[in-house]
Every structure is written in C-alpha cells, then in structure tokens.
Phi, psi and omega in degrees: 000010180296337178280354181228070187297339180268357180291141178275120175283124180286154170286122186231138178258143173299131174267309175191155173281148179241157176273157180306322183286351178243359184300311182297317181291325177295317179295315180297315179300319180295316179296321177297316179297332179278001176105359179266076189289342179268050179248133179223156174263128178278157182300340179266011176091011176273170177235128181237133178232129171259101185264011169089286187231164179299334179296339180270357184299313181291312176302325178294317178299319179294317178297318178298316176301311181302314182294321179295324179286321182289326185229064180281162174297144174306133183303337179296339180269349181248357178292152177304146181282145171279165177299321179298322179291320177298319179291327175299315178296315179302312180299320177298314180302314185283314190271335183239309186291313180301309178300324179297311181297319179295323179292340177269002176094009179268146176269128182246132178292155181297142180292144172282170180295160178302317181297315179294320178300312180299320179296323190255355186299308184296333180280350181083010181254007180290157176300142176220131181302336181282355178306125179088345182293317181299324178290337181271349178267145185252343181222160174301320181298320178294319178298313181296321181295314181293324177295325178290319181283326183230080183302138183295334178231155178300134185291340181257017183293126179061027176261000000 
C-alpha cells in the first residue's frame, strides 16, 4: 500500500495460516471474494488480477493487504533459514535442479562453493541455477512449463 499513502488500512483478523502450495489459491480466492473477479493463479504459483481501470488501483491495494493479513504463509516458512536448510537448498540446486534445467536445454552457470553459497544466500546474491533462464524463455507458457518440470525450490522444503 506504499503507492497509496492516504489509503486507510482496515483492521483485519487472521483467518488461517496457509502452506506454500495453497498460498496463491488462497490469495486469489480472497481477491475474488473482494470483488476482483478477474483474478487467476498462474501455473508457476503467481496471482494475476486485471482490475480494469486506474480507479481500482487503491481498492485493489487494500484488498491485497487484507488478503495477505487474513491468509499469510505459515511462519515456519518465513523464519530465517538454518545453515542446514541453506545446505539442503544448495544440494537440491546442484544435484537436482541443475541437471533438470540442463536436460531441458538451458545453460546453467557453474555452482559457487558451498561456503560461498552459505555466505551469500540470505543477501539474495547467492548462485541460483535459474540465473538466465527467464531471459531464455520467450513466452509465459514456456516459463510456467519449465518451472513445473524443474521447480525453483525443493518441493518438500520445510514440510
């Protein structure tokens, strides 16, 4: 709501925590219930809303805020990662994600060392096999397809 500094944030109560695999559908359902019926979940887990006109931007921002407060991710998924969890992600990137992307014809840059990965992960500057993949895809459908075949994160992470 930073783009609408004069908007009134409503008092909102938590309805329930959601798991990562249900987050997008919970947000989309909530936005639809708030009147933004042209809301869909994309195959890669995003939420897209066509709210029509600029006049709907502020009401949409308020609805989005409301939905995020009512259906937030379970805190176990947003807690800081332990070193063991960072290494779990690194192993997934090296042993599963990189071979998957390469088998799909994408070029993956060489992995950084485990130590460097651990040092840089929290800052968002760590190596990721998907670097360059988005630039290599030409359509949303191709992007969604590669994400379905080669998930960016391990599907069993923190479960």
